[in-house]
N, C-alpha and C positions, 0 to 999 in steps of 0.2 A: 937777542928777546926771544923769552920763552913764549911757545904759542899753545893753544887747545883745541881741540876740535872734539866734537860728539862721538860716541863710538856705540852703534847700535848691537846692545849685549846679546842679540841671538843670533848675530853672524860675524861679531867682532871686527865689523869694519867702521871704518873713520868717515864721517860724512858733514856736508853742511859746512857753515861760516868758519872759518878761521879767527879765534877770540887771542888777543895778544894780552900776555899777563900785564895787568897792570904796574907801573913803576912807582918809584918814590913820590914823585910829582903829583899823579895822579891819585895818590893816596891821600897826600898833604890836601888838595884840591877839594876832595869830597869831603873831607872832615871839616876844613876852614867854612865849607858851604852851609855844612850842617849848623855849626857853631852859629855863622853868621844869621840863619834861619830860626835860630831857637827860640830868641826872645818874642819875635814877634808870633812865631806859630803857638807857642804856648799861651797865648793870650787869646786866641783865635775865640770867636763865640762858640757856643757849645752847640748852635745850628749849622754852622760854616764848619766845625769839624766832622760832626757828623754826616752831612751831606758828601763832606771829601770821602768818607770812607763807604758809601755808599755809591758815589760815582766812581770807585776804584772796581767795586763789586759791577759796577753795570759795565764797565771798559774791560773787564778781564771777559765777561759774557759776551761783549762783542767780538771777541777774537774767534771765536765759534770752531769750527772745524779746524781749520789750520794750527789750533793749538794742541788739539786732543792728537792730531796726527803725529805733532812735532814728537810727544811724550811716548805716542804707541814705538818711534822708531830708538827713540832716546833710552826707554826704560823698560821694554820688555813687558810692561805692566798691561793687563788686559783691559778693552776699551771701558768695561763694563764698571772696573774700579776709577780708571782715569775719569771717567763722567761724574761718579758718585764724590771724587775727591775734587772736582771742581765746584760743586754745587756745596760741599761743606766747605770748602775755599771762600767763597761770595757770601756762604750764609754766616759765617762766623763775622767777616766785614760788617753786614749788617745787624749783626747782634752786637757788635761793639759800638755800632751808630745808635742804637736804643740806650744802651748804657751812657754814652757823652750825654744824650739828651737828657736823661734822668738826673743827671748830676750828683748824684749821693757817692759817688766815688770820690767829689772834693772833700768828703768828711767833714764840712764845717762844724765847727763848734764854737758857742759863744758863750765867756764866764761874765755878764756886765759887773763892771766895778762897783765896790762897795766902800764907796768913801766913810761911810760912818761906823762900819764894823773895828769891834775891839777884840783885842789890843790892837792889832793894826790893820787900816782897810787895805782894800784888795783894788788893782789895778784891772783895767778893761781887759781882758786877753780873748785874744781872738783865733783861732787856728784853723787851716786848709792843708789840701795837699797841692805839692807842685810836680811838676816834671823834673824828671834829673838832668835830662839833658840828650844830647846826641847819643844813640843806640846803635850799636854793631850787631846784627843779627848775621848768625851763619845758618845756609839754607842745609837741607836734610836731604840726604840721597833715598831715603824711603819713602819720604812722602813730596814729591816735584812740587806739589801745589799747595796743600795744607800747612806743612812746615817749613815752605821756603821762602821764595820772593815777597810774597801778599801772603804768609802762611800767618798763623798764631801770634808770634812773638812779633812780626811785624804789625799786625793788626792792634795789639793790643799797646804797642810803642806809640804806634800815632795816633790812638785814642788817648792815652796819659799827655799827650803835647809833646811827644820826644821827635825830632827828627830822625832818618832810619838811615843807616848806610847796611846793606845787603852786601855780606860776602856769598857770592852766587857759586853754587856746587856745581865742581866739573864734570857730575855724571849726568846732567841736564842743563849743559851751556844756552841752546837754543831756546827752549821753552822758558830758561830764566828771562832769558832778552824779551821775549814776546810780553812775559808778566811785567816785565819793567818797564817796558814801553807802556802797558796800559796804567800802571803808577803814575810814570810821568805825565799821560796824556790828562789823567785825574787833576792832579798839581796844576795843569796850565789853565785846565777848566776852570778850577775853582781859584785862580787867581792867586795861588800861594808862590813863596818863594822856591826856585828850583832847589835848593839846598834842604829840603825838607824829605827828599827822597833821594838817595843814589844805588846805583847797581855797578859792582867791582867783582868780575867772576874770573878766576884763577885757580890754580891746583898747587900752588907753592905754599908752603906751612909759612915763609916770609910774609904773604901779605895778609895772612889772618894776622900774624904777630904785631904787623906793623900796624893793623887798624888798634888792635888790643890797646896796644903801648900808646897811641896817639892822644895827648893831654887832653885833647877836645873831646873824647870818647867819655861817657861817663855809665855805660853798663852795658853787658852785654848778655845776648839769648844763642844759645848754640843745642843742637842735638845731633849727636853722634856717639862716637866712641868713648870709653874711658879714659883712654890714653889722650884724645885729642881735648877732651873736656878739660883734665886735669892741667893739660899744659897751657891751654888758656888762663886755668885758675891761677898757674902758677905765674905768669905773665902781668894778669890783672895785679895781684899781689904783690907783685916786686916793684911796679910803679910807684915813683914818688908820692902820686896821690893813689891809694889803692882804690878797685871800684868792685862792684859787685857783677859776678859771673855767674847767669842761670841756664847752668847747661844738664840738660837730659841726657845721661849717659849710659848705665848699665842695670838690666834687670833681667830676670829670671821668672818672676811671676808666678810663685807658688802655688797648686792646685791642691786643695785635701779632701778626698773623698771619706766621707764618714761611712760606719757601719752599716747604717739604716740606708743611705742612698744605694751604697753597693748592694745589698740584696734586693731592693726593689728595682734597681735598672741599670746593673754593672754593666749589661751588652750594650744598651744606648748610650750609656756614658763613653764606653770606649771608642764607639763610630763617632760622638759627637767631638770627641777630642781630638780624633785625628783631622776632623775637619777643622777644626781653629787652628791647630797646630799647624797645617798645611798651607792654610788659608795666605795669599800672595808670596807663597815659597818662603814661608816663615818669617818674612821681613817686615815685622811689627815690635816696637819698642815692648809692647803687651804680649805677646808670646809666649805661651804656658809652657816653660822650659822646665819645669818640676813637678813631679805628681808625685802627693803623698798620701798612704792609706796603710791601714792595721791588715797585715798579712793573714790569709786565708783563702778559701774556696772562693770565695766573692770580687776578690781580688784578680783571682785566677783568671775569671771570665770576665773581667775588666780587659787585663792585659790579651787575651785570645781575639778578643773584640777589636782590638787597637790593632794585633799584628793582623789582622785579616783586612781590616780597615787600609790599613798601610801599605799592602801589597798592591790594591787597587789605586792609590794616589799617584797620579802623574807627573813627571818630572815637570818643572817650570823654571823658566828661563829667570835668572837673578840680576840684580839692578846693573852689576857692574863686573866685569872678569875679575877685579882685586876682589869683591866683595865674596863672588863664587869659589874664589881660591881660598879666600880664610875660613870659608864654612867648610869646604873639604878638610881641611887642615884641622879644623876644631874637631869634628867628625874623628877623624882618624884619632887624634889625641884619648878621645873618649875610648875608642875601641883598645888602646894599647894599655888601658887603666887596670891593675890589678884588681879583682872581686867586681871587674863590671860585665854582664851580660848582655851583649848586643841581641835585642829582640827582633831586627829586621831593618829592612830599608824599602823604601818607595819605590816604584819601577825604575829601571835604569833611565840614563840620558840619553836622549834621541840626537841633541844637536848641542852647541855649544853653550857653557855658560849656566846650562840647566842644574839645578838641584834637586837632589834625592832623597825626601825625609828619610830622619834615622831615629828610632827609639831605642831606648839601652833601659837597662834593671840593676839597681843594687841592694842590700839591706842596709838598714840603718848605720848600722857599725862600720861599715866602710864609706858609707856617705859623710860620716863624721870624722873619717880618719884621711880623707881625701879632700881637700880645698878646692882641687880643680874642678871636681862636680860642681862647686858652686858658682863656676864661670860663667858666664854668658857666650852660647855659640851662636850667633847672628842667621838666624836660618830655622827651617822645620828641624830642629831636633830637641828632644826634650827625656829626661830619665825618671824613672820610675822607682821611687822608694819605699821598699818594705820595712814599716816598724812594725816591731814586736806586741808595742802595748802603747797605750795613750802616752804614759809617762816619758818613754823615748822619743814620739812623735815631738811632745812640747820641746822637748831638751833639740831635737833637729830642728826646730823652728826657731830657737832662740839663738841658734848659731848661723842664721841666716844673715848677711847682709841686707840692708834695706831695698826695699821694692817698689816700682810703680804700684801693683794691685798684689793683692792675694784671695783666692777663690776658694769659696765653699760650697761641696756639692752635700745638700744634708736632707734630710727627712724631718717629720715634728719628734722621731723618738732620738734624735739626734742632738737636739738642742741644748742641753745640758752640757755634754762635751764639747757643743760647738762655744757656749759660753766661756768655758774654761778655757780658751784659746783666744778668745776675744782680744782680752789685754796685750798680747803677746804679738798679734796681728796688727792691732793699731800703733803697734812702736815698730812694726816693721814695715807697714806698705801708707800708701797715699789713698788707696782706693781698696774697700774691700766688697766683695759682689757674691751672691749667693745663688746657687743653681743655673748659673751661665758660664760664659766664657770671657775671659780679660780681652781678646780683639774686640776690637770697637769701641771707640771713645766718643761718647755725645757731647757736644760742645752744647753747654748749658750751663746755668747759674750756678750749680750744685756741682757741677764737676769737678773732680780733681785728677789731674795728671801730672805728679810730682812723687816724691817721697823721699824718704831718709837715704843719705847717702851710702853707697854711690849710683843708687835711682837717680838722682840730682845732685847737683851741689849744693843746693840750699834747698831744704825738704820744708821749709815756711811756707813756699809757694806753689802754684802751681802753673801749667804753660796752655793749659785747656781750660777755657770757661772764662766766666765775666771777672772772677778777680783775679786772672790773669795781670789785669791791668796794675795792681799793686804793686806789683816788681820795678815798675817805672816811676814810682812816685815816692816824694818825703815830704815828712809835717815840717811847715813853718807858723810860728806864733806870732801875732802882732799885739804887739802891747801900747794900749792908750795912743793909738793912732788915729787921727781926724778922720771922722768918714769919708770925707773925698779920697784921702789916700787909699783908703782899705779895696782890697780886691771885692769884687760885685758881689762874690757870693758870703763875704762878712759885713757888707753895708747893712745898714740899720732897715733900708727898703727891699733889702732881698731881690735884687731886680731880675735875677735869676731863676727866681722863684724855687730853690733848691731846699730839699729837706735838712733841717738844720738842729743840732743840741743846743739848748738853751739852758744855762746851768744844768747842765745832764739831764734834760730831758727832752725827747725829741719833737722839735714844734715848726714855727717857722721863722 
C-alpha cells in the first residue's frame, strides 16, 4: 500500500503522521455515503445550512495555533500569510452562510396558469435551482486553506446543498486532516449525515481519477496545473454520464503600461511590479507573468527600476521540491529562447527549494513568433514585451489565451487608448483592473475569479465570490403541481420568504 508523509520544503525532511493511500473500497464508500446523504442534505432548511457553514468556520478557528504551526512546517509560507488565509477561509464560509439565508440563489420564478388565454391556455409553471449532487473538490497546493479542504469550492458546494468529497493535496496532508476534522465536527454538531463531507488524501493520479469516474459524483472543482485539469476534464467527458469540471488551470495575467502612466510614474511602477511578482514566491494564480508597453525611454525607466528592485528581492522557500524544480526548469527554458533577454534574477538561494525571481525582455515580434513565451511559469518569473505601436500591442493581446486577470496602468490621458483595448481584454480575461496589481483576490459578491480557457475549463463561472454557488446548481421546472407538492420556495405562501419573479416581475 502506498503511503504519504508531509515534507518540510525548507529542509526536505519528511515528518509527521503517515497517510495511507485510500483504496478502491474507501473511495467507493465515500461516494456511496455522499450519495446517500444528498437528498436529505439538499432539503435542509436555509437556516440549518447557513448555521452549518458558520459552525465549520468556528471549528476551524478553534484549531488555533496547532493549525498555523502545522502549515508553517508543511508549506514554507510566512505566518502572516497563513493567518490571513485562515481569515479568508472562515470569512468566505460565513459569506456563503449569508447567501444561503438570503435565498435568492434559488432563482424562484412563477408564471401562473392562464386558463383563458387564447389561442392556447398556459399551464402553471414554476422554477427553482436544485443542487447537482455529490461534488469532488481537489485541494490546491498554493492555498492550503482558502482553496483546499474547506476552501471556496467546498464552501460554495456545501452552500448549494451538495455533499463534498475532498481529494486532499499531498503537499499539506496534516493541515488538511486538521481542517477535515473541523468539518466533520461541524457535521456532527449540526446533526447532519456523515456522508455530507469526506476527506481522502493521497498522491496518486488513480485516486483522483477514480473519484471523478464514480457515477455518484456529479461535478468537480479543481485548482492546479493545466495538465492536471485537462486530465480530469477528459475523464469526466468520457464517463457514460459526462459531468462538469470547474478547473482553474493556467494564467499569466498580462499587465499593460500605458504611455501616460509610464511618463508619470515609471520608476514607482517598476518597484511595485516586482513587489507583486515576488509576493509569496510568485505562487499565485494571478501573478503578473507578462508586461506589455510601448517602446521608449519611459519603458527603459520602468525596466531599470524593476531590475533594481529585483536585486533586493530575497529568495523564498517554494511550496514543494517538485514545484521548485518545475520553476527552475521553466526559467531555464525562457533563458534559452532566441531573442529573449534576461534582465536579472533575485538574490541567490541560501537554502533548499528557494526560488529566485527572474525577469526577461523581448520585442513584440519575438513574442508573437514564440508561443512558449505565453506559457505559465509558476513562480516569480515575468516577461516584459516591447511593442513598437498600439496596433502591434493590440495584435499581441488578440493572440493571448484566456486569462484570470488583465491589468491596466493608466492616467486620464490614456483613457481613449485603453477604451480601444477593452473589448479585447473583455474577451480574454475574467477580471480587468486599473492602477493596481492582480495578486490578491477579494472574496465578495462582485468578484470574478475565472476566465476563458485555459484560465479555467468553464469561462462562464467563477470560483471566488458569491456567484460560485451557481456552478453546483441546475434549474427544474414544475408544471401544474399541487401546492402541497411544490418545494417551499415555490408554494403560494412562500414560507421561506425568498425573492421570486412572478410573471417576470420581481415580487414575493
